[in-house]
N, C-alpha and C positions, 0 to 999 in steps of 0.2 A: 504494500500498500504506500502511496506517494505522501511526503508530508503534508502537503497541502489538501490531502484529503482528510486528514486525521481531525483536524480543528473544523469543525463547522461553524460555530459562532460563537461569543462571548457571553455570558450570561450575566446581565446587568439587572440587580435589584438593589434594595436596601442593605440586606445583609452582604451582598457579594461587594458592594461599595465600603461598608464597615470593614470587612475583611482586610481588603486594598490598604485601607487608612492603618489599622492596627497590626496586622500580623504578614502584611504583604503577600497576600495570597491572592489569587486570581482564578476565576471559573468560568471554564469553557464547557460545551458541549462538545462531545467529540464521537466520532463512528463506534457503533456498537462494537466493529471487530478491532478497533483499538485496543494496548494494552498501555501498561505505565512507559515502558521504555519507548516506544513509539511517540507518546503523547510528551515526554522530554526531549526528544528530539526535535521534533515538529514546532516546539513552542522556541527552543534555544536556537534553530535556524531561521524563525520566522521574525521573532523578534528580539533576537542578538542579545540575550540576558542567559544568566547564569541559574539554572533550575536544581534547586536544592533538594525539593521531593515532591511526589505528585501521591494524591489520592483519589480513587476512584470510584463511583457509586454508580448504581443502575437507578434509575428514576419510575416508579412503577407506572402504568399507564392509569389515567383518568377515566372514569366510565360515569356513564348517565343512566338514566333509566329513560324508556322511550315505551311508554304503555307498560305493559308486562315484560318486556325484553329489555336486557341490559345490552347497551351499545359501548363500544371505545370510542372514548370522544377527544383523546389524546393517546396516542400510542406511548408505552415506553422508550426512554433515552438515555444515554450514557452521559454523566457529569463527571468532570476531574477539574480538581481543585489543585491547582500548582503553587507550590511556595517557592519565591525567588529568594536569590541571594542579597543580604544586606546592602543599601546601596542601588539596586537594579530595579528598574520600573517600566511598565508598558504603557505608551503614551495613549492607547486606543481608551484606557481607563480614566486617565485625569480629565479634570475638569467637568465630569459627570455629575 
């Protein structure tokens, strides 16, 4: 898998902004097939930073009721929390 296929988009929420400010951690939505090593390599090459640690979680699908049937409103996705070395930052998240 090519490194630019690994990272899909940054996750920008109130919690992710707090993680950037206090812990120097950034959250990305990544491909379901990606592992920690691929995520680390992709972030280091795409943003020219040093990655210290990568945590990955699979977020569950969100369901909704449609009459008596249950349907999937949003499919499951994989989230990566990337911790950068002190002094490094990603400009994509600055000023949000």
